[in-house]
VONU-737341 format. One record per residue (C-alpha): residue number from 0; chain; z, y, x. Coordinates in Angstrom, 2 decimals. Example, Ala and Ser with C-alpha at 12.3 -4.5 7.8 and 13.67 -1.06 7.14 Angstrom:
<nodes>
[0, A, [7.80, -4.50, 12.30]]
[1, A, [7.14, -1.06, 13.67]]
</nodes>
This chain:
<nodes>
[0, A, [10.38, 22.42, -2.08]]
[1, A, [10.10, 21.14, -5.68]]
[2, A, [12.67, 21.94, -8.36]]
[3, A, [12.49, 20.43, -11.84]]
[4, A, [14.62, 21.88, -14.64]]
[5, A, [14.82, 20.67, -18.23]]
[6, A, [11.40, 19.02, -18.04]]
[7, A, [10.12, 17.49, -21.27]]
[8, A, [6.65, 16.00, -21.74]]
[9, A, [4.72, 13.05, -23.13]]
[10, A, [1.49, 11.98, -24.80]]
[11, A, [0.57, 13.80, -27.98]]
[12, A, [3.54, 13.50, -30.28]]
[13, A, [5.17, 10.75, -28.23]]
[14, A, [7.87, 12.20, -25.99]]
[15, A, [8.39, 10.27, -22.73]]
[16, A, [10.36, 12.65, -20.51]]
[17, A, [13.38, 14.46, -21.88]]
[18, A, [15.28, 17.20, -20.05]]
[19, A, [14.54, 15.87, -16.54]]
[20, A, [16.46, 17.58, -13.72]]
[21, A, [15.94, 17.00, -9.99]]
[22, A, [15.16, 18.59, -6.64]]
[23, A, [12.79, 17.17, -4.03]]
[24, A, [13.87, 18.50, -0.62]]
[25, A, [11.43, 19.99, 1.85]]
[26, A, [10.25, 17.78, 4.69]]
[27, A, [11.73, 14.54, 3.35]]
[28, A, [10.39, 11.39, 1.72]]
[29, A, [11.95, 10.71, -1.68]]
[30, A, [11.36, 7.53, -3.69]]
[31, A, [11.37, 7.57, -7.49]]
[32, A, [12.40, 4.12, -8.72]]
[33, A, [12.93, 2.41, -12.05]]
[34, A, [11.61, -0.35, -14.29]]
[35, A, [8.15, -0.20, -15.86]]
[36, A, [7.84, 2.09, -18.87]]
[37, A, [10.65, 4.46, -17.89]]
[38, A, [8.44, 7.53, -17.40]]
[39, A, [7.75, 7.61, -13.67]]
[40, A, [3.96, 7.95, -13.91]]
[41, A, [4.34, 10.47, -16.74]]
[42, A, [6.62, 12.49, -14.45]]
[43, A, [4.06, 12.55, -11.62]]
[44, A, [1.20, 13.43, -13.96]]
[45, A, [3.21, 16.26, -15.49]]
[46, A, [3.93, 17.74, -12.06]]
[47, A, [0.18, 17.63, -11.32]]
[48, A, [-0.73, 19.34, -14.58]]
[49, A, [-2.49, 16.26, -15.95]]
[50, A, [-0.04, 16.24, -18.86]]
[51, A, [1.22, 19.30, -20.68]]
[52, A, [4.80, 20.44, -20.12]]
[53, A, [6.46, 20.76, -23.51]]
[54, A, [9.62, 22.39, -22.18]]
[55, A, [11.36, 23.14, -18.89]]
[56, A, [10.12, 24.36, -15.54]]
[57, A, [8.50, 23.01, -12.39]]
[58, A, [8.87, 25.25, -9.34]]
[59, A, [7.04, 24.61, -6.07]]
[60, A, [8.35, 26.73, -3.20]]
[61, A, [9.90, 29.01, -5.81]]
[62, A, [6.68, 29.52, -7.80]]
[63, A, [6.39, 28.26, -11.38]]
[64, A, [3.52, 25.76, -11.69]]
[65, A, [4.14, 24.15, -15.09]]
[66, A, [1.40, 26.22, -16.77]]
[67, A, [-1.18, 25.86, -14.00]]
[68, A, [-4.22, 23.59, -14.11]]
[69, A, [-4.49, 20.58, -11.83]]
[70, A, [-6.95, 22.20, -9.42]]
[71, A, [-4.69, 25.27, -9.09]]
[72, A, [-1.71, 23.02, -8.29]]
[73, A, [-3.80, 21.19, -5.71]]
[74, A, [-4.81, 24.45, -4.05]]
[75, A, [-1.16, 25.45, -3.75]]
[76, A, [-0.67, 22.44, -1.47]]
[77, A, [0.21, 19.37, -3.56]]
[78, A, [-1.84, 16.23, -2.91]]
[79, A, [-1.94, 13.36, -5.38]]
[80, A, [-2.72, 9.65, -5.07]]
[81, A, [-2.92, 8.14, -8.58]]
[82, A, [-1.91, 4.67, -9.59]]
[83, A, [-4.95, 2.41, -9.20]]
[84, A, [-6.39, 4.51, -6.35]]
[85, A, [-9.45, 5.78, -8.32]]
[86, A, [-11.81, 6.12, -5.37]]
[87, A, [-15.50, 6.63, -6.12]]
[88, A, [-16.86, 3.10, -5.69]]
[89, A, [-20.52, 4.03, -5.30]]
[90, A, [-19.85, 6.79, -2.76]]
[91, A, [-19.37, 6.17, 0.94]]
[92, A, [-16.07, 6.72, 2.70]]
[93, A, [-17.38, 9.99, 4.13]]
[94, A, [-18.59, 11.19, 0.74]]
[95, A, [-15.21, 10.40, -0.84]]
[96, A, [-13.45, 12.41, 1.85]]
[97, A, [-15.79, 15.40, 1.70]]
[98, A, [-15.50, 15.59, -2.08]]
[99, A, [-11.76, 16.10, -1.69]]
[100, A, [-12.34, 19.29, 0.31]]
[101, A, [-14.27, 21.04, -2.46]]
[102, A, [-12.41, 24.21, -3.40]]
[103, A, [-10.27, 24.19, -0.26]]
[104, A, [-10.65, 26.57, 2.67]]
[105, A, [-10.13, 23.96, 5.38]]
[106, A, [-13.24, 23.18, 7.45]]
[107, A, [-14.73, 19.77, 6.78]]
[108, A, [-14.84, 18.62, 10.40]]
[109, A, [-11.27, 19.74, 11.10]]
[110, A, [-10.03, 17.67, 8.18]]
[111, A, [-12.14, 14.67, 9.10]]
[112, A, [-11.02, 14.68, 12.73]]
[113, A, [-7.37, 14.49, 11.69]]
[114, A, [-8.00, 11.77, 9.10]]
[115, A, [-9.99, 9.68, 11.59]]
[116, A, [-7.17, 9.98, 14.11]]
[117, A, [-4.65, 8.70, 11.57]]
[118, A, [-6.93, 6.08, 10.01]]
[119, A, [-9.52, 4.85, 12.56]]
[120, A, [-10.92, 2.26, 10.14]]
[121, A, [-12.29, 5.09, 7.99]]
[122, A, [-14.26, 6.46, 10.94]]
[123, A, [-15.57, 3.01, 11.78]]
[124, A, [-16.73, 2.52, 8.17]]
[125, A, [-17.63, 6.09, 7.25]]
[126, A, [-21.02, 5.05, 5.83]]
[127, A, [-19.71, 2.05, 3.89]]
[128, A, [-19.45, 2.26, 0.10]]
[129, A, [-15.84, 2.51, -1.03]]
[130, A, [-16.39, -0.16, -3.68]]
[131, A, [-16.91, -2.80, -0.99]]
[132, A, [-13.44, -2.19, 0.47]]
[133, A, [-10.44, -4.43, -0.19]]
[134, A, [-7.62, -3.08, -2.35]]
[135, A, [-5.58, -2.17, 0.71]]
[136, A, [-8.49, -0.39, 2.37]]
[137, A, [-9.18, 1.54, -0.83]]
[138, A, [-5.54, 2.61, -0.89]]
[139, A, [-5.84, 3.89, 2.67]]
[140, A, [-8.94, 5.85, 1.62]]
[141, A, [-7.15, 7.26, -1.43]]
[142, A, [-4.25, 8.42, 0.73]]
[143, A, [-6.64, 9.91, 3.30]]
[144, A, [-8.51, 11.69, 0.53]]
[145, A, [-5.27, 13.34, -0.59]]
[146, A, [-4.25, 14.25, 2.97]]
[147, A, [-7.54, 15.70, 4.19]]
[148, A, [-6.88, 19.13, 2.68]]
[149, A, [-3.59, 19.34, 4.61]]
[150, A, [-1.16, 19.49, 1.64]]
[151, A, [2.47, 20.46, 2.05]]
[152, A, [3.58, 17.84, -0.47]]
[153, A, [2.14, 14.44, -1.38]]
[154, A, [2.69, 12.60, -4.67]]
[155, A, [2.08, 8.83, -4.54]]
[156, A, [2.09, 6.68, -7.66]]
[157, A, [2.74, 2.97, -6.98]]
[158, A, [0.79, 2.83, -3.68]]
[159, A, [1.62, -0.84, -3.03]]
[160, A, [0.38, -2.19, -6.39]]
[161, A, [-1.98, -5.12, -5.87]]
[162, A, [-1.88, -4.94, -2.06]]
[163, A, [-0.98, -7.77, 0.31]]
[164, A, [2.40, -7.42, 2.10]]
[165, A, [0.99, -6.91, 5.61]]
[166, A, [-1.07, -3.90, 4.43]]
[167, A, [1.92, -2.56, 2.47]]
[168, A, [3.98, -2.49, 5.67]]
[169, A, [1.12, -0.86, 7.60]]
[170, A, [0.70, 1.88, 4.99]]
[171, A, [4.44, 2.50, 4.86]]
[172, A, [4.75, 2.85, 8.62]]
[173, A, [1.70, 5.15, 8.80]]
[174, A, [2.98, 7.42, 6.04]]
[175, A, [6.42, 7.58, 7.65]]
[176, A, [4.81, 8.55, 10.97]]
[177, A, [2.62, 11.22, 9.36]]
[178, A, [5.59, 12.70, 7.51]]
[179, A, [7.61, 12.84, 10.73]]
[180, A, [4.70, 14.34, 12.69]]
[181, A, [3.72, 17.01, 10.16]]
[182, A, [6.87, 17.69, 8.14]]
[183, A, [5.02, 16.59, 4.99]]
[184, A, [7.18, 16.27, 1.88]]
[185, A, [6.50, 13.06, -0.05]]
[186, A, [7.52, 11.90, -3.52]]
[187, A, [6.59, 8.25, -3.96]]
[188, A, [6.87, 6.23, -7.19]]
[189, A, [7.56, 2.73, -5.97]]
[190, A, [9.30, -0.52, -6.93]]
[191, A, [8.64, -2.33, -3.67]]
[192, A, [12.05, -2.10, -2.00]]
[193, A, [10.70, -2.93, 1.47]]
[194, A, [8.22, -0.05, 1.21]]
[195, A, [10.96, 2.32, 0.09]]
[196, A, [13.18, 1.29, 3.00]]
[197, A, [10.29, 1.85, 5.43]]
[198, A, [9.27, 5.29, 4.26]]
[199, A, [12.01, 7.06, 2.28]]
[200, A, [15.26, 8.81, 3.13]]
[201, A, [16.48, 9.23, -0.45]]
[202, A, [15.96, 7.59, -3.83]]
[203, A, [16.02, 8.85, -7.41]]
[204, A, [16.35, 6.46, -10.35]]
[205, A, [14.64, 7.03, -13.70]]
[206, A, [15.62, 5.38, -16.95]]
[207, A, [14.38, 6.21, -20.45]]
[208, A, [12.62, 9.37, -19.31]]
[209, A, [15.50, 10.90, -17.36]]
[210, A, [16.73, 10.98, -13.77]]
[211, A, [20.01, 9.12, -14.11]]
[212, A, [21.13, 8.46, -10.54]]
[213, A, [20.37, 9.10, -6.88]]
[214, A, [21.45, 7.99, -3.42]]
[215, A, [20.35, 7.90, 0.20]]
[216, A, [18.46, 4.89, 1.52]]
[217, A, [21.29, 4.24, 3.96]]
[218, A, [23.63, 3.93, 0.97]]
[219, A, [21.24, 1.40, -0.58]]
[220, A, [21.41, -0.64, 2.60]]
[221, A, [25.18, -0.87, 2.26]]
[222, A, [25.29, -1.39, -1.51]]
[223, A, [22.33, -2.54, -3.64]]
[224, A, [24.10, -2.17, -6.98]]
[225, A, [21.80, 0.69, -8.04]]
[226, A, [18.76, -1.45, -7.36]]
[227, A, [20.19, -4.24, -9.49]]
[228, A, [21.14, -1.79, -12.24]]
[229, A, [17.81, 0.04, -12.51]]
[230, A, [15.20, -2.44, -11.28]]
[231, A, [16.35, -5.86, -12.48]]
[232, A, [14.86, -7.15, -15.72]]
</nodes>
């Protein structure tokens, strides 16, 4: 689904990623793990075209996307949930969702019906301003906003940050169910091990701007040495 080769990027003259190589398989949930400051968010933003690719290639279903703009990447079928959620506080739930369909061919009501089936709370509170939601409810809205255009791949950046454990588990189970139901490919940047175990089948580990290791989640269950190596402070 997504193939990264020799990817190098950063901020201005500050290089963060250097020669990153990895493949994200179709129809699976892959977790990208690592300590803070290792380049995980930079990696996601580079895939989405929010940061310029200095070198290397990003191929989505065989097509090169590293020179495309963010809206072009979105139209190809990649949804994105940024760190911090970034919902429009002064807009209602319904307005947030409808904004996400701009530029897409999917009919508004078709997208809304599916979202309301997956997340009934959003239907119940469709006219409520997003800024009055709790952090967990805003995260659900942010995920729904990315899913409403029916992407083939979803990028999630630290979806559990600042959310109470019960909501974290609920979001993890819902995403796992959606992925199983639809065949959605997911790449999730996450340090919450319980969330990763709930949703993912494989894990990649990033250190100093490179993918340095990988394993299946079942392997992590048997041996947590990679977690201790790449997540412990």
